[in-house]
C-alpha positions, 0 to 999 in steps of 0.5 A: 488461524493467524497468530498474532497482529504482525501476521494479519496485518502482513496478509491483509497488506499483500491481499491489498497489493494483489487486489489493487494491481489486479484492479490496475491490470483490469482498468489498463486492459479495459480502458487502454489508451482511451483516457488521454489526461496528462495526469494518467500514466499507462503501463507502457509508459512508466518511465522512471516507475519501472526503476522504482518498481524494481528497487521495491520488488529487489528490496522489498523484504527489507521494506516489509520488515521497516514497515513491521517495525515501525507500524506495529507499535503505531497500530499497538498504541492506536488500538490501546488508546483510541477505541473508534475504528473510524477515528484510527482510520482517519489517524492512519489516512492523515499520517500516511498522506502527511508522510507521502505514502 
């Protein structure tokens, strides 16, 4: 059993990453290069994103610590003052959208 909220959110974050990349790989495998719009970037033509992914994989533990330090107080304050889960979700979505995540 998870002891505190930080561990719970870290596990949920890791699960989200695994599910997202599994869906990405399955979509790429099923669709392949059938998607021909200019907005679509397949796994073979990532370009500069390969460099960004290498930075994330190389310095991911620092980024995880940064997000834990930043998001823990924000989530604690939201849980304390905002009771509705829907409103909290909208606040998170708006904040992450504004922040460019």
